[in-house]
C-alpha positions as CSV (number, residue, x, y, z in Angstrom):
1,M,-13.8,17.8,-94.5
2,K,-12.7,14.2,-95.0
3,S,-9.7,13.0,-93.3
4,S,-7.6,10.0,-94.8
5,C,-5.7,9.4,-91.6
6,P,-7.4,8.1,-88.5
7,V,-9.1,10.3,-85.7
8,A,-8.9,10.3,-82.0
9,L,-11.1,12.0,-79.6
10,V,-9.3,12.4,-76.2
11,T,-11.5,13.8,-73.6
12,G,-9.6,15.9,-70.6
13,S,-6.9,16.5,-73.0
14,T,-5.6,20.0,-72.2
15,S,-2.9,19.0,-69.8
16,G,-1.2,16.2,-67.8
17,I,-2.1,12.7,-69.1
18,G,-4.8,13.7,-71.5
19,A,-2.4,16.2,-73.3
20,A,0.4,13.5,-73.4
21,I,-1.8,10.8,-75.0
22,A,-3.1,13.5,-77.5
23,R,0.8,14.4,-78.6
24,R,1.6,10.6,-78.6
25,L,-1.5,9.9,-81.1
26,S,-0.6,12.8,-82.9
27,N,2.8,11.8,-83.7
28,E,1.7,8.4,-84.8
29,G,-0.2,9.9,-87.6
30,F,-3.8,10.5,-85.8
31,A,-6.1,13.9,-86.4
32,I,-7.0,14.6,-82.8
33,I,-10.0,16.2,-81.2
34,L,-9.2,17.8,-78.1
35,H,-11.7,18.4,-75.2
36,S,-11.9,19.8,-71.8
37,R,-14.6,21.2,-69.5
38,S,-13.3,24.8,-69.1
39,S,-9.7,25.1,-70.3
40,V,-10.5,26.7,-73.7
41,D,-7.7,28.8,-74.4
42,A,-5.4,25.7,-73.4
43,G,-7.2,23.5,-75.8
44,H,-7.0,26.1,-78.5
45,A,-3.1,26.6,-78.0
46,L,-2.6,22.7,-78.1
47,A,-4.8,22.3,-81.2
48,R,-2.5,25.0,-83.0
49,E,0.6,23.0,-81.7
50,L,-0.5,19.5,-83.2
51,T,-0.1,18.7,-86.8
52,T,-4.1,18.1,-87.3
53,A,-6.3,18.9,-84.5
54,A,-9.1,20.7,-83.2
55,Y,-10.7,21.7,-79.7
56,V,-14.2,21.2,-78.4
57,Q,-15.6,22.4,-75.1
58,A,-18.0,20.3,-73.2
59,D,-19.2,19.2,-69.5
60,L,-19.2,15.4,-69.3
61,A,-21.5,15.8,-66.5
62,N,-24.2,16.9,-68.9
63,E,-25.9,14.6,-71.5
64,A,-26.6,16.9,-74.0
65,D,-22.8,18.1,-74.0
66,R,-21.7,14.5,-74.2
67,Q,-23.8,14.1,-77.5
68,R,-22.7,17.2,-78.7
69,L,-18.8,16.4,-78.2
70,V,-19.1,13.2,-80.2
71,R,-21.5,14.8,-83.0
72,E,-18.9,17.6,-83.5
73,A,-16.1,15.2,-83.2
74,I,-17.4,13.0,-85.9
75,A,-18.4,16.0,-88.3
76,M,-15.1,17.5,-87.9
77,W,-13.2,15.2,-90.4
78,G,-16.1,12.6,-91.2
79,R,-15.0,9.9,-89.1
80,L,-14.0,8.6,-85.8
81,D,-11.6,5.7,-85.0
82,V,-10.4,6.0,-81.6
83,L,-12.2,7.1,-78.5
84,V,-10.1,7.6,-75.2
85,N,-12.0,8.3,-72.2
86,N,-9.3,10.1,-70.0
87,A,-11.3,12.9,-68.4
88,G,-12.4,12.3,-64.9
89,V,-12.8,13.9,-61.5
90,S,-11.7,13.0,-58.0
91,R,-12.1,14.2,-54.6
92,V,-9.6,13.8,-51.7
93,I,-11.6,12.1,-48.7
94,P,-10.0,10.1,-46.1
95,H,-11.2,6.6,-46.1
96,A,-12.2,6.6,-42.5
97,D,-14.2,9.7,-42.8
98,M,-17.2,8.0,-43.8
99,L,-19.6,10.8,-43.2
100,A,-17.6,13.1,-45.3
101,A,-18.4,10.9,-48.5
102,T,-21.7,12.4,-48.9
103,P,-24.3,11.2,-51.7
104,A,-23.5,14.3,-53.8
105,A,-19.8,13.4,-53.7
106,W,-20.8,9.7,-54.9
107,Q,-23.2,10.9,-57.6
108,E,-20.6,13.6,-59.0
109,L,-17.9,11.2,-59.3
110,H,-20.2,8.3,-60.6
111,E,-21.8,10.6,-63.3
112,V,-18.2,11.9,-64.8
113,N,-15.9,8.6,-64.2
114,V,-18.6,6.1,-65.0
115,V,-22.0,7.3,-66.9
116,A,-20.2,9.6,-69.0
117,P,-17.5,7.2,-70.6
118,F,-20.3,4.7,-71.1
119,R,-22.5,7.2,-72.8
120,L,-19.6,8.5,-74.9
121,V,-19.1,5.1,-76.2
122,A,-22.9,4.7,-76.9
123,H,-22.9,7.8,-79.0
124,A,-19.8,7.1,-80.7
125,E,-20.7,3.4,-81.5
126,S,-21.7,3.7,-85.0
127,A,-18.7,5.7,-86.1
128,L,-16.6,3.1,-84.2
129,R,-18.0,0.3,-86.2
130,D,-17.6,2.2,-89.4
131,A,-13.6,2.1,-88.6
132,A,-14.0,-2.0,-88.9
133,A,-15.1,-1.5,-92.2
134,R,-12.0,0.4,-93.2
135,G,-10.1,-2.7,-92.1
136,K,-9.1,-1.9,-88.4
137,P,-11.4,-2.3,-85.4
138,G,-12.6,0.8,-83.8
139,C,-10.9,1.4,-80.6
140,V,-11.9,2.6,-77.1
141,I,-9.4,3.2,-74.3
142,N,-10.7,3.8,-70.6
143,V,-8.2,5.6,-68.4
144,S,-8.9,4.1,-65.0
145,S,-6.6,3.8,-61.9
146,H,-4.6,1.3,-59.8
147,A,-7.3,2.5,-57.3
148,G,-9.7,0.5,-59.0
149,V,-7.8,-2.5,-58.6
150,R,-6.3,-2.2,-55.1
151,P,-8.0,-0.6,-52.0
152,K,-6.3,2.6,-52.5
153,G,-7.1,5.8,-53.9
154,A,-8.2,9.7,-53.2
155,S,-11.2,8.6,-51.7
156,I,-13.5,5.5,-51.4
157,P,-16.0,7.0,-54.0
158,Y,-13.4,7.8,-56.5
159,A,-11.9,4.2,-56.2
160,A,-15.2,2.7,-56.4
161,T,-15.9,4.7,-59.9
162,K,-12.8,3.1,-61.2
163,A,-13.3,-0.4,-60.1
164,A,-16.7,0.3,-61.9
165,L,-15.1,1.5,-64.9
166,N,-12.8,-1.7,-64.9
167,H,-15.8,-3.7,-65.1
168,V,-17.6,-1.6,-67.6
169,T,-14.8,-2.2,-69.8
170,R,-14.8,-5.6,-69.6
171,L,-18.4,-5.5,-70.3
172,L,-18.3,-3.4,-73.3
173,A,-15.3,-5.5,-74.9
174,L,-17.8,-8.6,-74.8
175,S,-20.8,-6.5,-76.2
176,L,-19.1,-4.7,-78.8
177,A,-16.6,-7.5,-80.2
178,P,-15.4,-7.9,-82.8
179,H,-16.0,-4.6,-84.4
180,I,-14.7,-2.4,-81.5
181,R,-12.1,-3.2,-79.1
182,V,-12.5,-1.9,-75.5
183,N,-9.4,-1.6,-73.0
184,A,-8.3,0.4,-70.1
185,V,-5.1,1.7,-68.7
186,A,-4.8,2.1,-65.0
187,P,-2.1,4.4,-63.8
188,G,-0.7,4.5,-60.4
189,L,1.0,7.7,-59.0
190,V,1.6,9.9,-62.3
191,D,4.1,13.0,-61.9
192,T,1.7,15.9,-62.8
193,P,1.4,19.5,-61.3
194,M,-1.5,18.2,-59.4
195,T,0.5,15.6,-57.6
196,A,3.5,17.4,-57.1
197,D,3.3,18.0,-53.4
198,W,2.0,14.3,-52.6
199,T,5.3,13.7,-50.9
200,Q,4.0,10.6,-49.0
201,A,2.8,8.8,-52.4
202,Q,6.2,10.1,-54.1
203,Q,8.2,8.4,-51.5
204,I,6.3,5.2,-51.9
205,W,7.0,5.0,-55.5
206,K,10.8,6.0,-55.2
207,E,11.1,3.0,-52.5
208,Q,8.7,0.3,-53.1
209,A,7.8,0.3,-56.8
210,P,10.3,-2.1,-58.9
211,M,10.8,0.7,-61.3
212,R,11.5,3.2,-58.6
213,R,9.6,6.1,-59.6
214,A,6.4,7.5,-60.4
215,A,5.1,7.4,-64.3
216,S,5.4,10.2,-66.5
217,P,2.4,11.5,-68.4
218,E,4.2,10.2,-71.5
219,D,4.6,6.7,-69.9
220,I,0.8,6.5,-70.0
221,G,0.5,7.9,-73.2
222,Q,3.0,5.3,-74.5
223,A,0.8,2.6,-72.9
224,V,-2.3,4.1,-74.5
225,A,-0.8,4.1,-78.0
226,M,0.5,0.4,-77.5
227,L,-3.2,-0.7,-76.9
228,V,-4.4,1.4,-79.8
229,A,-1.7,-0.1,-82.3
230,S,-3.1,-3.5,-81.5
231,D,-5.7,-5.3,-83.8
232,Y,-6.4,-7.8,-81.2
233,L,-6.2,-6.9,-77.5
234,T,-9.7,-6.3,-75.8
235,G,-11.1,-6.4,-72.3
236,E,-7.7,-5.8,-70.9
237,I,-7.1,-3.7,-67.7
238,L,-3.5,-2.6,-68.3
239,L,-1.8,-1.8,-64.7
240,S,0.7,0.8,-65.2
241,D,2.1,1.6,-61.8
242,G,5.7,0.4,-62.2
243,G,5.3,-2.8,-60.7
244,L,4.2,-1.4,-57.4
245,N,1.2,-3.9,-57.4
246,L,3.7,-6.8,-56.9
247,T,4.9,-5.4,-53.7
């Protein structure tokens, strides 16, 4: 089935930031491919909620699943205009506890947070270039973290993967222009069920961030939509932390 409207694949999109991005792009006229590693029921439920959407399950640590995800996403409506690499993994490891940051932890985070987004772009490149032939450059948005910009984060391996993702974003922006734009959004603290008990971080954002609060998932969805709407911006890392980086 061919789609006359643009199509966006949003990884890790059954809850939190990813779901907010999917809803925002759906409201702006995109057909949406939802994805998760394991929350299949939630994926199908959200697909029913949105106007035009479908769900595909895939484990992004697995190369065969990465290939299948992109293949099925393109086959769904015969095109792919936007890829949002939102899925990622984190591990809470005290920065000073260096032995706890095992090689296995480094490898797990690097595979999902750096290798997977790169490989998804590689598999989607041809379809994204076809988008440019329809009059608007293909678009990739990587969801990074302020931990990739500042020496913060749940663990050193996590922060290092997000710093790497930021640099991959810039490198791909150079390599794929002008037919495909590549940008990143780097959130600080975002209010989700996972962060509800992060009382120290919540206090920092309430007291020190110029905006005096953490982001909502919808705030990040808005930032992603803004970058998607542009025909010109590429290679940007949009730090979305309510101004905390200024303090």
